[in-house]
Residue frames relative to the residue before (quaternion, step in Angstrom):
aa qw qx qy qz dx dy dz
M 1.0000 0.0000 0.0000 0.0000 0.00 0.00 0.00
N 0.3114 -0.7600 0.5385 0.1883 3.59 -0.78 1.01
Y 0.7214 -0.4613 0.2978 0.4221 3.55 -1.33 0.20
F 0.6224 0.5406 -0.3544 0.4413 3.59 1.02 -0.71
Q 0.6560 0.4946 -0.3109 0.4778 3.59 0.93 -0.84
E 0.6325 0.5211 -0.3302 0.4683 3.57 1.02 -0.76
G 0.6332 0.5343 -0.3288 0.4533 3.56 1.06 -0.75
I 0.6419 0.5075 -0.3222 0.4760 3.60 1.00 -0.81
V 0.6354 0.5169 -0.3264 0.4717 3.60 0.99 -0.81
W 0.6426 0.5274 -0.3209 0.4539 3.58 0.97 -0.87
L 0.6751 0.4935 -0.2916 0.4644 3.57 0.95 -0.85
N 0.6846 0.4913 -0.2813 0.4592 3.59 1.11 -0.62
D 0.5619 0.5801 -0.3948 0.4380 3.58 1.28 -0.01
P 0.4001 -0.7485 0.4646 0.2525 3.65 -0.42 1.13
L 0.6159 0.5693 -0.3568 0.4114 3.60 1.04 -0.69
N 0.6289 0.5364 -0.3390 0.4493 3.59 1.09 -0.61
W 0.6555 0.4875 -0.3019 0.4914 3.57 1.27 -0.33
T 0.8020 0.3631 -0.1526 0.4489 3.57 0.83 -1.02
N 0.5252 0.6332 -0.4292 0.3727 3.63 1.13 -0.35
P 0.6014 -0.5380 0.4243 0.4110 3.64 -1.14 0.48
G 0.7986 0.1952 -0.1772 0.5411 3.56 -0.77 1.03
G 0.4595 0.6908 -0.4374 0.3468 3.54 1.29 0.28
L 0.8054 -0.3315 0.2051 0.4466 3.51 -1.35 -0.15
L 0.6537 0.5139 -0.3301 0.4468 3.61 0.95 -0.78
D 0.6494 0.5074 -0.3164 0.4699 3.59 0.95 -0.86
R 0.6880 0.4750 -0.2849 0.4690 3.58 0.90 -0.91
L 0.6146 0.5458 -0.3501 0.4494 3.58 1.09 -0.64
V 0.6431 0.5064 -0.3189 0.4778 3.58 0.98 -0.84
E 0.6381 0.5206 -0.3235 0.4660 3.60 0.96 -0.85
H 0.6504 0.5303 -0.3065 0.4492 3.55 0.94 -0.92
L 0.6835 0.4813 -0.2861 0.4684 3.58 0.91 -0.90
V 0.6438 0.5204 -0.3256 0.4568 3.59 0.99 -0.78
I 0.6461 0.5121 -0.3120 0.4722 3.58 0.94 -0.91
S 0.6800 0.4929 -0.2892 0.4594 3.57 0.86 -0.98
F 0.6342 0.5414 -0.3357 0.4381 3.59 0.96 -0.84
W 0.7075 0.4550 -0.2768 0.4646 3.59 0.76 -1.00
A 0.6306 0.5304 -0.3406 0.4529 3.59 1.03 -0.70
V 0.6768 0.4726 -0.2946 0.4814 3.59 0.91 -0.89
L 0.6322 0.5292 -0.3339 0.4569 3.60 1.00 -0.78
L 0.6568 0.4937 -0.3078 0.4798 3.59 0.95 -0.86
G 0.6365 0.5237 -0.3228 0.4653 3.57 1.03 -0.78
C 0.6422 0.5154 -0.3206 0.4682 3.60 1.03 -0.78
L 0.6643 0.5169 -0.3058 0.4450 3.57 0.96 -0.86
I 0.6967 0.4250 -0.2634 0.5144 3.58 1.20 -0.48
G 0.7566 0.4446 -0.2271 0.4223 3.56 0.67 -1.12
W 0.6857 0.5120 -0.3042 0.4185 3.59 0.84 -0.92
P 0.6879 0.4697 -0.3318 0.4429 3.66 0.68 -0.88
I 0.6615 0.4969 -0.3203 0.4613 3.60 0.92 -0.84
G 0.6784 0.4957 -0.2957 0.4546 3.59 0.87 -0.93
I 0.6592 0.5010 -0.3093 0.4678 3.58 0.97 -0.84
W 0.6624 0.5095 -0.3125 0.4516 3.58 0.91 -0.89
L 0.6836 0.4686 -0.2921 0.4773 3.59 0.89 -0.91
G 0.6527 0.5152 -0.3196 0.4543 3.58 0.99 -0.77
H 0.6416 0.5196 -0.3203 0.4645 3.57 1.04 -0.76
R 0.7003 0.4539 -0.2643 0.4835 3.56 1.00 -0.81
G 0.3757 -0.7509 0.4688 0.2744 3.57 1.18 -0.44
R 0.6377 0.4863 -0.3308 0.4975 3.54 1.18 0.52
G 0.7446 0.4505 -0.2941 0.3951 3.52 -1.33 0.27
G 0.3087 0.7729 -0.5089 0.2198 3.59 1.17 0.35
G 0.6564 0.5086 -0.3078 0.4644 3.56 0.98 -0.85
A 0.6446 0.5174 -0.3203 0.4629 3.57 1.04 -0.79
V 0.6259 0.5395 -0.3399 0.4491 3.59 1.01 -0.77
V 0.6650 0.4961 -0.3010 0.4701 3.57 0.91 -0.92
T 0.6602 0.5189 -0.3084 0.4469 3.58 0.94 -0.89
V 0.6711 0.4919 -0.2980 0.4678 3.57 0.88 -0.97
A 0.6537 0.5176 -0.3192 0.4505 3.58 0.93 -0.88
N 0.6762 0.4906 -0.2950 0.4638 3.59 0.92 -0.89
L 0.6554 0.5080 -0.3155 0.4613 3.58 0.97 -0.84
T 0.6572 0.5151 -0.3113 0.4538 3.56 0.98 -0.84
L 0.6640 0.4938 -0.3037 0.4723 3.57 0.99 -0.81
A 0.6403 0.5447 -0.3285 0.4306 3.57 1.14 -0.58
I 0.5968 0.5588 -0.3662 0.4444 3.60 1.24 -0.34
P 0.3706 -0.7359 0.5087 0.2497 3.64 -0.57 1.01
T 0.4907 -0.6726 0.4696 0.2939 3.57 -0.86 0.95
L 0.6331 0.5382 -0.3357 0.4437 3.58 1.01 -0.77
A 0.6224 0.5304 -0.3435 0.4619 3.59 1.07 -0.70
L 0.6475 0.5030 -0.3211 0.4740 3.59 0.97 -0.81
L 0.6539 0.5137 -0.3137 0.4584 3.57 0.98 -0.82
T 0.6533 0.4989 -0.3090 0.4784 3.58 1.16 -0.54
I 0.7186 0.4595 -0.2479 0.4593 3.58 0.98 -0.85
L 0.6693 0.5523 -0.3172 0.3825 3.60 0.81 -0.98
P 0.6304 0.5282 -0.3709 0.4314 3.68 0.94 -0.61
L 0.6327 0.5309 -0.3356 0.4531 3.61 1.21 -0.38
T 0.5830 0.5418 -0.3612 0.4859 3.57 1.34 -0.07
P 0.7250 -0.4163 0.2936 0.4636 3.63 -1.21 -0.02
L 0.5096 0.6407 -0.4325 0.3779 3.61 1.20 -0.23
G 0.2700 -0.7969 0.4978 0.2102 3.57 1.11 -0.66
F 0.6519 -0.4848 0.3919 0.4317 3.54 -1.31 -0.28
G 0.5703 0.5920 -0.4460 0.3541 3.55 -1.30 0.27
K 0.8119 -0.3278 0.2133 0.4334 3.53 -1.23 -0.50
P 0.6009 0.5968 -0.3942 0.3569 3.70 0.87 -0.70
P 0.6983 0.4426 -0.3128 0.4675 3.66 0.74 -0.85
V 0.6037 0.5557 -0.3546 0.4484 3.58 1.13 -0.63
V 0.6557 0.5121 -0.3089 0.4609 3.58 0.92 -0.93
V 0.6672 0.4972 -0.3063 0.4624 3.59 0.91 -0.90
A 0.6659 0.5051 -0.3120 0.4519 3.60 0.89 -0.91
L 0.6861 0.4683 -0.2864 0.4775 3.59 0.91 -0.85
A 0.6039 0.5479 -0.3573 0.4554 3.59 1.12 -0.61
V 0.6145 0.5298 -0.3411 0.4747 3.59 1.04 -0.74
F 0.6572 0.5051 -0.2933 0.4764 3.56 1.07 -0.77
A 0.6886 0.4929 -0.2803 0.4521 3.60 1.12 -0.66
V 0.5581 0.6617 -0.3824 0.3232 3.59 1.12 -0.59
P 0.6510 0.5615 -0.3641 0.3584 3.70 0.69 -0.91
P 0.7190 0.4121 -0.3013 0.4716 3.68 0.67 -0.87
L 0.6284 0.5313 -0.3422 0.4536 3.59 1.06 -0.65
L 0.6737 0.4942 -0.2835 0.4706 3.57 0.94 -0.91
A 0.7009 0.4835 -0.2791 0.4440 3.56 0.80 -1.04
N 0.6908 0.4723 -0.2941 0.4618 3.60 0.91 -0.84
A 0.6138 0.5312 -0.3563 0.4628 3.59 1.06 -0.63
Y 0.6635 0.4924 -0.3046 0.4738 3.57 0.91 -0.87
T 0.6733 0.4992 -0.2999 0.4555 3.58 0.87 -0.95
G 0.6430 0.5413 -0.3250 0.4334 3.58 0.99 -0.82
L 0.6736 0.4770 -0.2984 0.4793 3.58 0.97 -0.81
R 0.6980 0.4647 -0.2832 0.4654 3.59 0.96 -0.79
A 0.6159 0.5657 -0.3494 0.4226 3.60 1.20 -0.38
V 0.4818 0.6576 -0.4476 0.3675 3.59 1.25 -0.16
D 0.5317 -0.6508 0.4450 0.3093 3.56 -0.89 0.97
P 0.4802 -0.6813 0.4649 0.2986 3.65 -0.75 0.98
E 0.6198 0.5426 -0.3532 0.4434 3.59 1.05 -0.66
T 0.6101 0.5372 -0.3481 0.4668 3.58 1.11 -0.63
R 0.6364 0.5122 -0.3257 0.4760 3.56 1.00 -0.80
D 0.6657 0.5088 -0.3123 0.4477 3.58 0.86 -0.93
A 0.6475 0.5129 -0.3211 0.4632 3.58 0.99 -0.81
A 0.6501 0.5117 -0.3203 0.4614 3.59 1.01 -0.80
R 0.6518 0.4922 -0.3176 0.4818 3.58 0.98 -0.80
G 0.6333 0.5398 -0.3299 0.4457 3.58 1.05 -0.75
M 0.6590 0.4878 -0.3023 0.4862 3.58 1.18 -0.52
G 0.6066 -0.6071 0.3349 0.3891 3.57 1.29 0.07
L 0.4042 0.7130 -0.4879 0.3003 3.61 1.19 0.27
S 0.4138 -0.6864 0.5442 0.2480 3.54 -1.07 0.82
G 0.7121 -0.4398 0.3121 0.4494 3.58 -1.26 0.07
G 0.6718 0.4897 -0.2966 0.4700 3.57 0.97 -0.86
Q 0.6532 0.5014 -0.3134 0.4729 3.58 0.98 -0.77
L 0.6150 0.5416 -0.3397 0.4615 3.56 1.04 -0.75
L 0.6613 0.5061 -0.3032 0.4632 3.55 0.96 -0.88
R 0.7401 0.4426 -0.2434 0.4439 3.58 0.75 -1.05
Q 0.7860 0.3819 -0.1762 0.4532 3.57 0.85 -0.95
V 0.7780 0.3093 -0.1658 0.5212 3.59 1.12 -0.50
E 0.7672 0.4125 -0.2327 0.4325 3.57 0.49 -1.19
L 0.6938 0.4810 -0.2979 0.4456 3.60 0.78 -0.96
P 0.6552 0.4964 -0.3475 0.4512 3.67 0.83 -0.76
L 0.6845 0.4697 -0.2917 0.4751 3.59 1.00 -0.76
A 0.6836 0.4841 -0.2833 0.4671 3.59 1.18 -0.50
V 0.3975 0.7534 -0.4585 0.2533 3.60 1.26 -0.14
P 0.6476 0.5102 -0.3570 0.4393 3.69 0.83 -0.75
Y 0.6547 0.4992 -0.3149 0.4723 3.60 1.02 -0.74
L 0.6350 0.5202 -0.3274 0.4679 3.58 1.00 -0.80
A 0.6617 0.4993 -0.3031 0.4701 3.57 0.97 -0.85
A 0.6397 0.5204 -0.3274 0.4613 3.59 1.02 -0.75
G 0.6480 0.5086 -0.3162 0.4706 3.58 1.01 -0.78
L 0.6391 0.5191 -0.3179 0.4701 3.56 1.02 -0.82
R 0.6411 0.5327 -0.3158 0.4534 3.57 0.96 -0.88
T 0.6813 0.4853 -0.2897 0.4652 3.58 0.86 -0.95
A 0.6723 0.5049 -0.2985 0.4517 3.57 0.89 -0.95
A 0.6687 0.5156 -0.3080 0.4384 3.58 0.89 -0.92
V 0.6658 0.4917 -0.3121 0.4665 3.59 0.89 -0.87
Q 0.6509 0.5119 -0.3202 0.4602 3.59 0.95 -0.83
V 0.6663 0.5018 -0.3045 0.4600 3.57 0.94 -0.87
V 0.6549 0.5121 -0.3180 0.4559 3.59 0.88 -0.90
A 0.6841 0.4825 -0.2899 0.4639 3.58 0.94 -0.85
T 0.7201 0.4468 -0.2464 0.4703 3.59 1.04 -0.77
A 0.5449 0.6567 -0.3912 0.3447 3.61 1.16 -0.49
A 0.5045 0.6448 -0.4314 0.3789 3.59 1.20 -0.24
L 0.5971 0.5793 -0.3584 0.4236 3.60 1.19 -0.49
A 0.4644 0.6942 -0.4414 0.3280 3.60 1.23 -0.21
A 0.5626 0.6248 -0.3832 0.3823 3.58 1.14 -0.54
F 0.5864 0.6004 -0.3736 0.3951 3.61 1.14 -0.54
V 0.7728 0.2672 -0.1542 0.5546 3.62 1.14 -0.54
N 0.5556 -0.6384 0.3747 0.3787 3.56 1.17 0.64
G 0.3506 0.7688 -0.4651 0.2640 3.54 1.02 0.82
G 0.5353 -0.6370 0.4087 0.3750 3.60 1.23 -0.02
G 0.5235 0.6407 -0.4674 0.3114 3.53 -1.29 -0.26
L 0.7263 -0.4448 0.3091 0.4232 3.52 -1.34 0.07
G 0.5322 0.6288 -0.4092 0.3923 3.58 1.19 -0.34
Q 0.5672 0.5964 -0.3837 0.4187 3.58 1.18 -0.49
I 0.5988 0.5508 -0.3590 0.4573 3.58 1.12 -0.66
I 0.6716 0.4861 -0.2912 0.4773 3.57 0.93 -0.92
S 0.6599 0.5174 -0.3075 0.4498 3.58 0.91 -0.92
A 0.6492 0.5078 -0.3154 0.4704 3.58 1.00 -0.82
G 0.6138 0.5518 -0.3471 0.4453 3.60 1.08 -0.67
F 0.6443 0.4951 -0.3219 0.4858 3.58 1.00 -0.77
G 0.6398 0.5353 -0.3267 0.4443 3.58 1.07 -0.72
I 0.6362 0.5268 -0.3248 0.4608 3.57 1.07 -0.71
G 0.4414 -0.6767 0.4747 0.3492 3.56 0.96 -0.87
M 0.5630 -0.6388 0.4133 0.3227 3.53 -0.99 0.86
S 0.7111 0.4705 -0.2686 0.4482 3.59 0.95 -0.80
N 0.7011 0.4584 -0.2643 0.4780 3.60 1.23 -0.30
G 0.7070 -0.4482 0.2580 0.4823 3.57 1.19 0.44
G 0.4666 0.6959 -0.4381 0.3256 3.55 1.26 -0.01
G 0.5756 0.6076 -0.3780 0.3957 3.58 1.10 -0.60
G 0.6609 0.5013 -0.3013 0.4703 3.57 0.98 -0.83
Q 0.6472 0.5084 -0.3200 0.4693 3.58 1.04 -0.76
I 0.6200 0.5355 -0.3396 0.4620 3.59 1.04 -0.76
V 0.6679 0.4877 -0.2946 0.4788 3.58 0.91 -0.92
A 0.6358 0.5318 -0.3299 0.4518 3.59 0.98 -0.82
G 0.6548 0.5053 -0.3093 0.4693 3.59 0.97 -0.83
G 0.6514 0.5127 -0.3116 0.4646 3.56 1.02 -0.82
I 0.6372 0.5170 -0.3232 0.4713 3.58 1.01 -0.80
A 0.6478 0.5263 -0.3220 0.4468 3.59 0.95 -0.87
V 0.6600 0.4950 -0.3125 0.4708 3.60 0.94 -0.85
A 0.6650 0.5068 -0.3084 0.4537 3.59 0.90 -0.89
L 0.6745 0.4876 -0.3019 0.4648 3.60 0.90 -0.88
L 0.6354 0.5213 -0.3351 0.4608 3.59 1.02 -0.74
A 0.6481 0.5096 -0.3188 0.4677 3.59 0.97 -0.82
L 0.6564 0.4999 -0.3103 0.4721 3.59 0.98 -0.80
L 0.6340 0.5271 -0.3279 0.4612 3.58 1.04 -0.77
V 0.6537 0.5009 -0.3077 0.4765 3.58 0.95 -0.89
E 0.6249 0.5373 -0.3290 0.4611 3.58 1.01 -0.82
G 0.6860 0.4917 -0.2889 0.4519 3.58 0.86 -0.93
I 0.6662 0.5028 -0.3070 0.4573 3.58 0.92 -0.90
L 0.7136 0.4449 -0.2675 0.4704 3.58 0.84 -0.93
A 0.5737 0.5530 -0.3872 0.4638 3.59 1.15 -0.44
L 0.6442 0.5020 -0.3124 0.4852 3.58 1.04 -0.78
V 0.6446 0.5133 -0.3194 0.4680 3.58 0.97 -0.87
Q 0.6400 0.5312 -0.3276 0.4482 3.58 0.95 -0.85
R 0.6675 0.4893 -0.3069 0.4699 3.57 0.97 -0.79
L 0.6605 0.5225 -0.3120 0.4398 3.58 0.99 -0.81
V 0.7288 0.4202 -0.2516 0.4785 3.60 0.98 -0.77
T 0.5762 0.5643 -0.3864 0.4475 3.58 1.26 -0.11
P 0.4623 -0.6791 0.4860 0.2982 3.62 -0.72 0.99
P 0.6102 -0.5921 0.3707 0.3737 3.63 -0.95 0.77
A 0.6560 0.5293 -0.3246 0.4290 3.58 1.00 -0.76
L 0.7146 0.4361 -0.2547 0.4841 3.59 1.19 -0.49
R 0.5118 0.6478 -0.4305 0.3648 3.60 1.23 -0.07
P 0.4781 -0.6607 0.4812 0.3215 3.61 -0.95 0.79
R 0.2266 -0.7775 0.5754 0.1146 3.52 -0.94 0.90
R 0.5162 -0.6319 0.4796 0.3228 3.51 -1.10 0.71
S 0.4280 -0.7072 0.4996 0.2592 3.52 -0.85 0.95
R 0.2036 -0.7804 0.5830 0.0981 3.50 -0.90 0.97
T 0.2425 -0.7827 0.5606 0.1198 3.53 -0.67 1.10
A 0.3319 -0.7518 0.5343 0.1980 3.57 -0.62 1.11
S 0.2930 -0.7653 0.5490 0.1645 3.52 -0.80 1.01
A 0.3447 -0.7471 0.5356 0.1899 3.57 -0.80 1.00
A 0.4322 -0.6989 0.5074 0.2592 3.54 -0.97 0.89
I 0.2902 -0.7478 0.5757 0.1585 3.55 -0.94 0.91
P 0.4022 -0.7302 0.4893 0.2562 3.60 -0.56 1.06
A 0.4777 -0.6737 0.4882 0.2822 3.52 -0.99 0.83
G 0.7683 0.3552 -0.2563 0.4669 3.54 -1.13 0.54
């Protein structure tokens, strides 16, 4: 039996799901960590991106910050942050993952505001809308698809990366993988490692699918991409 088959057997054992510290407990931890990290990223990335996009300035700064943030290894942050007053556990994990979530949220918020047609802005100003009214009533509704796309990207990245929380005792599905390495490959740990990896991958795919549906639902029909239809030319007989 190879490791993949052992992983499927491990997943099919109900005790591995229901025991204390089992798959269900780790799944809840993983979702809680990911939720708070994405929420913190939204509270940082969205306001800055929306403000800069509304003002029409800071595009270069947005790109620079996003690139610099992506260049910081998440594992390095997870190693450094526990040495700060945050300590070990979930707080440093949430902060590290939030830093990882900010770039797509910030960049998409800025892009969404700047993608609004200038003529639409001019028409709104001509109707007497103030800057705040323009933002709330025109720019933000039109930028919703971009905001949803940024949220979708950030959430999937965070869910997939949250498995690293096990390195600092932060919980999550990574603990299943870490425990498998502790058991040893020859003692059945290989199957547990594969099972943990499958669980993380399936959770990321599930989040991707759900948020893709949400993104489509919040996108106005007129802004949804349509499949191009190629007209077929009739070939004359003979």
